[in-house]
C-alpha positions in Angstrom: 84.8 88.8 96.5 84.7 86.5 99.8 84.9 86.9 103.4 88.4 84.9 103.4 89.9 87.9 101.0 88.1 90.5 102.4 89.4 90.2 106.0 93.0 91.2 106.2 94.5 94.0 107.8 98.0 94.8 106.1 97.9 97.6 103.3 95.5 97.5 100.6 98.7 98.0 98.2 100.7 95.4 99.1 98.1 93.0 99.9 96.8 93.8 95.6 100.9 93.8 95.4 101.1 90.1 96.7 98.3 88.7 95.3 99.2 89.9 91.6 102.8 88.6 92.5 101.2 85.0 93.3 99.0 85.3 90.4 102.3 85.7 88.0 103.8 82.9 89.9 101.4 80.2 89.1 101.0 81.5 85.6 104.8 81.9 84.7 106.1 79.4 87.1 108.8 82.1 87.5 110.6 83.0 91.3 111.1 87.0 90.7 107.8 87.9 91.1 107.5 86.4 94.8 111.2 87.3 95.6 110.7 91.3 94.0 108.1 91.9 96.4 110.5 93.0 99.5 113.3 94.3 97.8 110.7 96.3 95.4 108.2 97.8 98.2 110.2 98.1 100.9 108.4 101.3 101.9 105.7 98.5 103.3 107.6 96.6 105.3 109.1 98.2 108.9 112.4 97.0 110.7 111.6 97.4 113.9 113.9 98.0 116.9 115.3 94.5 117.7 115.8 94.2 113.7 112.8 92.0 112.7 110.4 93.1 110.4 106.9 93.9 110.7 104.7 95.4 107.8 102.3 98.6 107.3 98.7 97.7 108.4 95.1 99.5 106.1 94.6 102.6 107.2 92.5 102.8 110.0 90.7 106.1 111.2 93.1 107.9 109.3 96.4 106.4 110.8 98.3 103.7 109.5 100.1 101.4 112.0 102.1 98.3 111.9 101.2 94.9 112.9 104.1 94.8 115.5 105.2 97.1 118.4 108.0 99.2 117.3 110.4 98.3 119.6 110.4 94.5 118.2 108.1 92.3 116.0 110.1 89.0 117.2 111.0 90.0 120.8 106.9 91.0 121.6 106.5 87.3 120.4 108.8 86.1 123.4 107.9 88.0 125.6 104.4 88.4 125.4 103.7 84.8 124.4 106.4 82.6 125.2 108.1 83.9 128.5 104.4 83.5 130.9 103.8 79.8 129.5 106.8 78.0 131.0 105.9 74.8 129.1 107.1 71.5 130.5 108.7 70.4 127.3 109.3 67.0 128.9 105.9 66.4 127.3 104.5 66.7 124.5 103.1 70.3 123.7 100.2 71.4 121.9 99.8 75.0 120.5 97.0 77.1 119.3 98.7 80.2 117.2 95.2 82.5 116.6 95.4 85.3 114.0 99.1 83.8 112.8 100.0 86.4 110.8 103.9 86.4 109.5 104.4 83.7 111.9 106.1 84.9 114.5 104.5 83.5 117.7 104.6 80.0 116.2 108.3 80.6 114.9 109.4 81.7 118.5 107.1 78.3 120.4 109.5 76.3 117.5 112.6 78.1 119.1 112.0 78.0 122.3 111.2 74.0 122.1 114.1 73.2 120.3 116.4 74.9 123.1 114.6 72.8 125.7 113.5 69.7 123.9 116.0 66.7 124.6 114.3 65.4 121.2 112.3 63.1 122.5 109.5 65.1 122.8 106.8 66.4 120.0 105.1 70.3 119.4 102.4 70.3 117.2 100.9 74.3 116.3 97.7 74.4 114.6 97.9 78.0 113.1 95.0 79.5 112.2 94.7 83.0 110.1 92.1 83.8 107.2 94.4 86.1 104.6 96.6 84.9 102.5 98.8 88.1 101.1 99.2 88.3 105.1 101.0 84.6 105.2 102.4 85.2 102.2 104.1 88.4 103.5 105.7 86.2 106.1 107.6 84.2 103.4 109.2 87.6 102.0 110.3 89.4 105.3 113.9 88.3 106.1 113.7 85.3 108.7 114.6 86.5 112.6 115.7 84.1 114.0 116.4 80.7 112.5 113.0 79.1 113.7 111.0 81.1 111.5 112.2 79.0 108.4 110.4 76.5 109.5 107.5 78.3 109.7 108.0 80.0 106.1 108.2 76.2 104.8 105.2 75.1 106.4 103.4 78.3 105.2 104.5 77.9 101.9 103.5 74.0 102.0 100.0 75.6 102.6 99.9 78.3 100.1 100.9 75.4 97.6 98.3 73.4 98.6 95.7 75.6 98.4 96.4 76.6 95.0 98.1 80.4 95.8 101.6 80.0 95.6 103.4 77.3 93.1 106.9 76.8 93.8 109.0 75.5 96.2 111.3 78.0 97.3 111.9 77.0 100.7 114.5 74.8 101.4 114.2 74.5 105.3 113.7 70.6 106.3 110.5 70.8 109.1 112.1 68.3 112.0 110.4 65.3 112.8 109.4 66.2 115.8 107.4 69.4 115.1 104.2 69.5 113.4 102.8 72.5 112.3 99.5 72.7 110.4 98.1 75.8 108.8 94.3 76.8 108.4 93.4 79.5 105.9 89.7 79.9 107.0 87.7 82.1 109.6 89.0 81.0 113.2 85.5 80.3 114.2 84.5 77.9 112.2 87.7 76.2 112.6 88.0 75.7 115.7 84.3 74.3 116.7 86.3 71.6 114.4 89.5 71.3 117.1 89.2 68.7 119.9 88.3 69.4 123.3 90.9 69.6 126.1 93.6 69.3 123.4 96.5 72.5 124.0 98.5 73.7 126.3 98.4 77.2 125.0 96.7 79.4 123.1 98.1 82.4 121.4 95.5 85.5 120.4 97.2 88.0 118.1 94.3 89.7 116.3 95.2 93.2 115.0 92.5 95.0 117.6 88.8 94.7 119.2 87.6 97.3 116.6 89.2 95.8 113.3 88.4 91.7 114.5 85.5 91.8 117.2 84.5 88.3 116.4 88.1 87.0 117.4 87.2 88.3 120.8 83.6 87.6 122.4 82.5 85.4 124.7 81.0 82.4 122.7 85.0 82.4 120.7 86.3 82.3 124.4 83.4 79.5 125.4 85.1 77.6 122.3 89.4 78.6 123.8 87.6 77.0 127.3 86.3 73.6 125.4 90.1 73.3 123.4 92.4 74.4 126.1 93.8 72.1 129.0 92.7 72.4 132.5 96.6 73.9 133.2 96.1 75.5 129.9 97.5 79.5 129.0 96.2 82.0 126.8 98.0 85.1 126.1 97.0 88.0 124.2 98.3 91.6 123.9 95.6 93.7 125.0 94.4 95.0 127.8 90.9 95.7 127.0 88.1 95.6 129.5 85.7 93.8 127.3 88.2 91.3 126.2 89.2 90.3 130.0 85.4 90.1 131.1 84.6 88.3 128.1 87.0 85.5 129.4 85.8 86.0 132.7 82.4 85.1 131.4 84.1 82.2 129.6 84.6 80.4 132.7 88.6 81.8 133.0 90.7 83.4 135.6 92.7 86.3 134.3 95.6 87.6 135.1 98.4 91.1 134.1 100.7 89.5 131.3 104.0 91.0 130.2 104.8 94.8 129.8 106.3 95.4 126.5 106.3 97.7 123.6 103.5 99.6 125.2 102.1 101.3 128.6 99.7 98.8 129.9 100.7 94.9 130.3 98.7 92.3 128.2 96.3 89.3 129.5 97.0 85.9 130.8 93.8 83.6 131.0 93.8 79.8 132.5 91.2 77.8 133.3 93.3 77.3 136.6 94.1 80.4 139.2 97.3 78.2 139.7 98.7 78.4 136.7 98.4 82.5 137.1 100.6 85.0 139.3 100.2 88.4 139.1 96.0 90.0 139.7 95.2 93.3 137.4 95.6 96.8 138.4 92.7 97.7 141.2 90.9 100.5 139.1 90.9 97.8 136.1 88.9 95.3 138.0 86.3 97.8 139.4 85.8 99.1 135.9 85.7 95.8 134.7 82.9 94.8 137.1 81.0 97.9 137.3 80.8 100.3 134.4 79.3 99.6 130.9 82.9 99.7 129.8 83.2 96.1 130.8 80.4 94.7 128.8 81.9 91.9 125.8 81.5 91.4 123.1 79.3 88.6 121.7 78.8 86.7 118.7 76.0 84.1 119.8 76.4 81.5 116.7 79.7 82.4 116.0 78.3 84.3 112.5 77.9 87.7 113.0 80.0 90.6 111.2 82.2 92.7 113.0 80.1 95.9 112.3 76.9 94.0 113.5 79.0 92.9 116.9 80.4 96.2 117.2 76.8 97.7 116.9 74.9 95.2 119.8 77.7 95.8 122.0 77.0 99.8 121.6 73.3 99.3 121.8 74.2 96.6 125.2 76.0 98.9 127.0 73.7 101.9 126.2 70.8 99.6 127.6 72.8 99.0 130.8 73.9 102.4 131.4 72.2 103.4 134.3 70.4 99.9 134.9 72.7 97.1 135.7 75.8 99.2 135.1 77.3 102.6 136.2 78.5 104.7 133.9 81.5 104.8 132.3 81.7 108.5 131.4 84.5 110.4 133.9 85.9 107.0 134.8 82.7 106.9 137.7 83.6 103.5 139.0 87.0 104.2 140.3 85.7 107.0 142.8 83.9 104.4 144.5 84.8 104.9 148.0 87.1 108.0 147.9 87.7 111.2 148.5 87.1 113.7 146.1 88.8 117.2 146.3 87.6 118.5 142.9 83.5 119.2 143.5 82.5 119.5 139.7 83.7 116.2 139.2 82.6 115.1 142.6 79.2 116.3 141.5 79.1 114.1 138.0 80.3 111.5 139.5 77.4 111.3 142.4 74.9 112.2 139.6 76.0 109.0 137.8 76.1 106.8 141.1 72.7 108.0 142.2 71.1 106.5 139.1 72.3 103.2 140.6 70.8 104.1 144.4 74.4 104.8 145.2 73.9 108.4 147.6 77.6 109.2 147.4 81.4 108.4 146.7 81.8 107.1 150.4 78.2 106.1 151.4 77.4 103.0 152.9 76.4 101.7 149.2 79.8 102.8 147.7 81.9 100.9 150.5 80.3 97.9 150.4 80.2 97.7 146.9 84.5 97.6 146.7 85.0 96.4 149.8 86.6 93.2 147.8 89.6 95.5 146.8 90.1 96.0 150.4 91.5 92.4 150.6 93.3 93.0 147.0 96.6 91.0 146.7 98.9 91.6 143.9 99.7 87.5 143.8 96.9 85.5 142.4 95.8 83.5 145.1 93.4 80.6 144.7 90.5 82.3 147.1 91.4 86.1 146.2 92.0 87.0 142.7 91.2 89.2 139.8 88.5 86.9 139.1 86.7 86.0 142.5 86.7 90.0 143.2 85.0 91.3 139.6 82.4 88.7 140.4 81.6 89.8 143.6 81.6 93.6 142.9 79.7 92.6 140.3 76.7 90.7 142.7 77.3 93.5 145.3 76.3 96.5 142.2 73.1 94.4 141.5 71.9 94.1 145.5 72.4 97.7 145.5 70.5 98.8 142.4 67.5 96.3 143.3 67.3 97.5 146.6 68.1 93.9 148.1 68.5 94.3 152.1 72.3 94.9 152.4 74.4 93.8 155.3 75.7 96.8 155.9 78.9 97.0 158.6 78.7 98.9 161.9 80.8 102.3 161.9 82.1 101.4 158.5 83.9 98.7 160.1 
């Protein structure tokens, strides 16, 4: 079995049923096989709160989830991937949709474009999805919005082109000013072939960082930086520290994305701070900058397996802990500069700090490291934002650890 077919996150049983249905469609050229999947196997399709359907994931750590939030699959697409963009539809728009899945994010983009264009401009979307059965599942769910029928037509055409499907059942005509190109391949390989400075927006929607760390590596994000326009925005649902630090290492600014269906907001990234409006929370910035939890995923040649990337990061975290990064145990970095009443916790925290040449939570060294957070602004400013504060705290930690001469302020000023 090749890499493309192994890299699905949908439930193994529905995965096999979809493959079997399309095998029969090709052999017997009968629509009943495709059409029967949703009606006969509804236990694998989950209706979310807004009426749109998601699909069950395969079992991960003895737990089965869905590919979308239960709050609303199509609503999540609008809230997390469309609303933050504020695209100018007086110009042609190009979007890169990574992990296109059932096609909801692209469909939401099409819907927004059609509502806001006067017909004189064009929308182009490159949809990247490695799993044919996942794309095929997008043909089977009821369309939550009319624009999804357009996406379905493009998916069907693509599956026919690669000899996975054989029948043209989707009747919708794709408008002339909307171009959809579907790439069924490893996104890491596809993106290297795309032209630089081409995209107004990138949607990044992998199932999870632990399932697909290859799609959130520093090197993959460097390809984002190459293909995105200077005023472009990357949208992703995740609030993960290593993902956010991966963007920073790849020369992006990062900010807080919308909160929808989860406790924390997602992440927005852009080459320009002017495109972002809201800083990450203070403690998120501190943990990212100072602790081993912020060490990103790495894939130097864009060809490592998921297991190799995860193992390498675990090893890098182990080596960095107490040497270049403060231990993330008991969330140690967030207590820098803070009074602590819990004495047992304080002792644990200060043992971790001592290994980085930081005498205590209220020491000059501690206050110096987190001093950039004293000027924290919720508003995203060009000269004072999440990226600038994170990089400055990293620099100061390195100074303290390596016992360089530090310009401490007099009397704690």
